[in-house]
N, C-alpha and C positions, 0 to 999 in steps of 0.2 A: 257593820252590817254584813250578814252572811246570808248567800242564796244557796239553796241546795236544789240541784236538777235532778229530777227523777224521771225514769222512763215508765210510762203506763201502757200496758198492752191491752188493746181494745179488741175484743173477739167479734168479728162480724156476725150479724144474725143469720146471714146465709152467704154461701160462697159464690153463687152465681145466679143466673135467672132461673126462674122455675121451670120453664120448658127445657134448659140444659140440664138441670138437676134431675129431671125425669129420666134422662138418659145415663148421666154419669153417677148419680147419687148425690144426696143433699150435701154431703160433707166433703166432697171433692171439688177443688177449685179447677175452673176451666181456663184453658189457654185462649188467648185473643182469637185465634183461628177458629176455635170451636164455638166461641160466643158469637162470631160474625158469620158463621156458616149453618149451624144446626137449626133446622126447623125455621129459617128465616123466610122461605117461600110461603106464601099464603095458601091454605088448604080449604078454607071456608068463606062463606059471605061473598061469593062471586057475583051475586045478584042476577046476572044474565050471561048467556052464552056469546061469544064473539059473533058479530053478524057475518064476518068473512069465513067462519068455520062453525056454524051452529051444531055440528056433529060432536064437538068437544068443549070442554070447559076452558077457561083462559089457560090454567095450568092443569094438564091432563097426562096422566101416566100412560094412557091409551094411544098416545101419538107414536109410540114404537112398539114393535113386537116383543122387545125384550121386557121380561117381567122380573121386578125385584120386590122382595118383601119389605125393604127399607132402601130407598134411593139414597139415603144418606150414609149408607155403608161404602159409597164411592168417594172416600175422603182423598184429598190431595196430600201425597206425602211430603210435598215441600211446604205444607202448611201456609199456603198463600191465601191471605185476605188482602184487601185493598192496600193497606199500609205496608205489609211486608212484600207485597208483589212490586209496588212502586219503588221501594228502596233497593230491591234486588236489581230491578231494571235500570235505575239511575246508575248503580255501579258498573253494569255492563255497558251503558251508554258512555260513561266516562272514558272506559277503555277504547271503545270503538272510536269516540272523537279523537282520542289521542293518536291512534293509529292512523287516521285519515290525516291528521294534522302532520304527523311525522312523515308520511309519504309525499305530501304536497309541499312541505317546507324544504325537504331534502332533494326535491326533483326527482324522485324515484320513478314516478309515472313518465316523466319525459324521457328517461333512459331506459325504460322497460322495452325489451325485445319486440320488434314489430310484429313478427309471426305470432308470438304468444299473446300480444295485445289484441290481435285480430280475433283469435280464438276465444279469448276471455270476453270481448265485446259481443261476439256473435252468439256465445253460450249463455252468458250471465244476464245481459240486459233484457231479453225476452221473459226471463224468469220473474221479472217484477210483475208480470201480469198473472202469473201462477200465484204469486203471494198475494195479490189483490183478491183472486178467487178464493184463496184460503181464508182471508180476512173475512169475506161475505159468509163463507161456509161456517166459520167459527160463530159469527153473529147469529146465524139461523140456528145452530146448535143451542146457543144461549136462549134464543127466543122461544123455541119449541121444546126444549129439554125440561126434565122433571127433577126438581130438587136442587138447592143452592150449591150443594157439594160438587155437582157436575157442571152446572150452567156457569158458575163462577169462573172455573179455570178456562172453560171453553171461550169465554169472552176475552180473558187474558191472552189465550193463544191467538185469538183473532186480532188483538192489537198488537201483539208481537210481530204476527204477518205483516201488517201494515208498516211497522217500522222497518222490516226487512225489505219491503218494496221500495221504500225511501232510501235504504242504504244501497241497494242495487242501482237505483237511479243515480246516486252520487258516484258510485263506481263507474258508470257509463260516461258521466260528465268529466271525471277525472282522468280516466284512461283515454277518452275520446272528446266528443264535443256534443252539443245540443242535437246535432244531426243524428248521432247514434241512438238517442232514444226514440226518434222517428223510425229510423231503421229497424230497431228492435220491435216497435209496435207492428210495422208492416210484415216483419217476419212472423210474428205471433198470429197475424191475421191471414197471411198468404203463403208463407214458405211451407213446402211439403213436410220438411222435417219437424215442423211444430205442429201440425193440424192433428196428429193422434192425441198429443197431450192437451191441446186446446179442447178437443171433443171430450176427453176425459173430465176436465175441469168444468165445461159447460153442463155436462151430464150430471154432475154432483150438485150443481146449483139448483137443480129441480127435483132432488130426492125428497120424498115425503117423510120417510122414517128418519128421524133425526139420529138414531143411534146407528143405523146403517151408514148415515154420512159421516159420523164419528170414524167408523171403520174405514170408509173409503178415503177420507182426507187425513185423519190424525194418525191412524195405524198404518195404512198401506202407502199412500202417496207420501206422506212426510217420511215414512220409514225408508223408502227406497230412493226418493229424490234427494234428500239431505245427504245420504250416504254417498250418492253419485256426485253430486254438485259440489259438497263441501269437504270431501275426502278424496275420492278417487280423481276427479278432475282437478282439484286444487293441488293434489300431490303431483299430478303429471305436470301442470303448469309450473310448480315450484322447482321440479328437476330441469325444466327447459330454460326458465329466466329468473329463477329466485322467488323469494317469499312475498312479493308485493301484493298479489291477490289474496294470499292467506291473510295478510293484515287486513285488507279491506273486506274480508268476509269472516272475520273472527267472531263476530257477533252471532252469525248463523250457525256456525260450527258449535260453539259454547252453548247457545239455546237449544240446540237438538239434543245434546247430552243430557240437559236438565229435563226437556220436554219429555223424552222417552220414559224417565222414571214415574211420572204422571199417568202417560198412556199405558204402560205395561201394568200399573197398579190397578187401573180402571178395568182392564181386560181381564186380569186375574180374578177380580171380584165378581165381575159379571158372569165369567165362565164357571166359577165355583158355585155359583147360585142354584143352577139346574142344569140337567141334560139338555133341556129344551134351548135354553140360552146358549149352551156350549155349541149345539148343532147349528143354530141360527149365525153365530159368530163364525165358525168354521165355514159356512156356505158363502157368507159375505166376503170373507178374506180371501177365499179360493177365486171367486168372480172377480173382485176389484184388483187382486194382486196380478191376475193373468192381463188384466186390461192395463194396469200400470206399467208392467214390464214391456208390453207390446208398444205402449205410447212413449216409453223413455228411450227405446233402442235408437230410433232414427235421430233424435236430438243428441243422444250420448255420443253418436258418430261425428258430431261437429267438433268435439274436442279430442276424441280418442280415435285410434285405428279401429277398423271394424272388429278384429279379433280381440283387441283390448277392450273395446266398449262392451263386447259379450262377456269377457272375463270380469269386468268391473261390475257389471250387473248381476252376475252370479254371485260375486262376493257379497253385494249389499242384500241381495235376496236371502242369501245364507244367514247373514246377520239377523235379519227381520224373522226369519224362520226360528232361528234360536231364541230369540226375544219371546215369541209367541209360545214355543214349547215350554220355556221357563215360566210363563204365565199360566200354563196348564191347557193350551190350546194347540193341539197337535193337528197340523193341516198337511 
């Protein structure tokens, strides 16, 4: 008895969903990201306006002064939908867990220089409250934003910030004790060095325009703070006492490199849409950059000498300005 195996090619009737085909063309296959993102947000049949904001629909483009012909033009260059995002973060988390385990098992935290330890605890532990504020801001951008292309990565960034708050908590426990967390909270609430940054975070929590919030949080504060905390201060501590803190904050440093790709793409697309958008973005950046620079100066001096702190802030501000210029936004 002989069996012949043959391959039969079956041509699908259509390559993707009809609403995606309307954008890409009927004969073009769509990626998982495109299918999970394009036109997912409802636009009709809302039935009633929200009782807590009757001036707007549940999903309403008028919640921001920014105007886009197509909000789905703000696609994520990382192509993150839920599956791709969770896989990428799982890999980063595995690396972070390995770093924490290595530091703990080798006793590196116990042998860490006492002066550098004090600096790291005073500087990094209160930052978990900043990350918590960023988590709330990301959730607000997701709630009030328009179009899944932008609201989806905003929520991912919010959850990333929550994870970073947890990593900073673990850093405090590994380099210090439970009491360091309470001390960090009290510093956040009362220490003069932290009050300008606390005021900045709390003011962003009540912003009504969700895209201005995107500028204040994702563009300006993240752009300056991460460069300061996870490059400038981290480098100084590494020179003083070795790379222990670098290992415990690797997640934040690597996350920021990836995060900026998405943020810069969004800024570039919005600025290119119209002169009105570009003028709005420039005004928001100038306002919030000045406030962020002022807020970061006193806490930067907790880890760096006064002159070194100013120089470090100048460098991270120059990097942010270069990113904005490359995105077509000269401020």
